N, C-alpha and C positions, 0 to 999 in steps of 0.2 A: 141914600145910596153912598154918601161919603164916608159913613162911619167905619167901613172895613177897608178903607183905602190904604192905611198902614199895614195891613196884613196882606195885601196884594202886592207881593213881591218877593221874587227868589234872588239868590245870589248864583250867579252863572259864569263859568270861566268863558273866554273867547274860544269860538270854535276853530276849524270845522268839528262837527258832531258827527262820528262815524262809529257805527258798531254793526257787526254782523253775529247774529246768534244762531247757533245750529242746535236743533232740537229733534226729538224721535217722533216721527209721525207715518202714517200710512197713506198719506195723500202726496203725490209727487208734485207740490206746488209750493212756491217760496212767495213771500211778500217783501215788496221792496216799497219804501217810502224814500224819495230823493227830492232836494230842493233847498230852500234857504230859509232863514229866519225871516218873517214879514213884519208887517206893521199891527198896530193896534186898532181896537174896535172903531174909536171916533177918529182915527187918524184920516186926514183927507185923501191919502195915498189908497185906501182900500177901494176907492171906485175905480180909478184906472187900473189897479191890480185885478180888479174883477174882470175888466175888459181883457186884459192882458191873458189871464186865465182862460178866457172863451177862445182867444187866436190860438193860443197854445195847445188848447185841447183839440182843436182841428188839424193842428200841424202833426200831433202826436198820433192821432189817428192814422193819418196818411203814411208817417215814416214807421212808427215803432209797431202799429197794429198791421198795416197792410203791406209795407214794404220789407221791414224785417221780422214780421211776425212773432214778435217777442211776447204779445199780449193778446188776450181775446177783447178787452175793452180797457180804456184809460182816460182819465179826465185831470186836467191841471187846474188848480184852483188856488184862491188866496182865501185864506182862513185866518182872519184877525184875531190876535189876542183879547180875549173878553174878560173872562173872571181874573185872571192874572196877566197883567201889561208884560210884554216882552216875550210871550209865547206864541206870537203870530208865526202863520207858516205860509211860504209862496212854494207849491209843491205839487208832485204828482205822485200817485202811487197805483200800484196793481199787483196782482198775482202773476206769477209766471213760472216756467220750468225751472228747477233748481239750478241747471247749469247755466242758466241765463241771468240770474241775479245780478251779477256784476256788470253785464253788459247791459241790461235795462237801466240800471242806476247811473251807469256813465251817460247814457243816451239822453235820459230826461235832463241831468245837469248841463250837458252839452248845449242842448235846445234852449235852456233858460239862458245861459250864457250868450248865445247868439241871438237871442231876443233883446236881451239887456243891451246888445251892442247896435244892433240894427232896426229894433223896433217893428211895429206891424206895417203891412202895406195899408195903403187906402181902402183896398177892396176886403181885406181882412177885417180892418177896423169896422168898416160899415157893416159887415155881415155880424161882427159881433155886438154893435150898437143895435142891429134889428132884433137879433135873438134876446138881448136884455130887454127891449122894449115889450117883445112879445110875452116874456114871462111876467113882468109886471102888470101888463093888460090881464093876465089871467089872475094873478095873486091878489092884486088890489081889489078885485070883486068879493073875495071871500073874508069873512069875519075874522078867521084865524090869523090872517096878516096882520090886520090892525091891532088885533089883542097881543100879539108878539111886540108890535112896533110902540104900543103905550106901555107895554111891561118894560122896554128898554128904556123909555123916557124916565120911568118910576124908578127902576133899579140901578141902571147904569148911567143916568144923568144924560140921556141924549137929548139935545135941545129941539124943541118943536120947528124952529127954522131947518135943522137939518133934515128932518122928515119931509118938510115941505119941499125940499129940492128933488125929491124923487117923483116921477122917474126921469124927467127932464134933463137932470144935470149929466147923464151919462152920454147924452147925445152931444155935449159940450167940449168933450175932450179931443185933443188932436193926437196924432200917430206920435209926435215928437213927445207929449205929455205922457202918454202911455209908456213909451219906450224909457223917459226919464225916471218914472216911478219904478219900473222895473230894475233898472240900472243901480238904484238907491239902495236895493236889497240883495241882489245877486252879487255877493262879495264872497271871497274864500274864507273870512273869518265866521261867517254866518252859513256856512255850507251844512247841509243834512244830507247824512246817507246811511239809511238803516235797511239792513237785510236780514230775513228771518228764513233760515234754509233748513228744510227737514233732512235728517239722516235716514234716508228711506231703506238703505241697507241692512242698518242696525235693526229697524223697527221691523223688516221683513224677517230678520232672523229670530226675533224676539216673538214675532207672532206665530211663526212656524214651530218655535219649541213650544209656545203655549197649546197649539193645537194638538202637537204630539203628546203632551202631558195630559190632555184631556181626552185623546183618543184611546 
């Protein structure tokens, strides 16, 4: 697994990484990805960040979906850098109406910043721990779960001791540890904000012209 490590790197300037792409489309839906550069696959921070993602998902459902009505569904997650270290992300993404793309991106990053400052409540953390325990209780009964884990040991160099720690290790993290893990990555220089917004008016004009031509 170490033979390709010298090639597993990229040169990247400091962020924030912000880009808005406009494209021709016929569906009035924009796509937003917002968050921060996250940890790597074998970094111990990945586990408290996974708990943070669970807590933030529930918060975002209540605020961004139910209160602000910006999305139909949304999920916050930590996606550690695997094949190439340094490409991990702590983020949320969702489709939204084109006019709400900026508002959605701002709301996501604001909620991540608040979490990094204050952390989860004890009740929120208890719920997240229960969700992860239920997830592992189901997954660990399936052969596919173990095939993936063994593959990670073989190809990514994941130690056996690391595997032995699950699922119980998730129950050991405190609210402060989860907050501190998020605080480590929620920084301006690692900010990510990507918006893909369709130009519906241009597309509608083009489609109308094509229909007339074929009529």
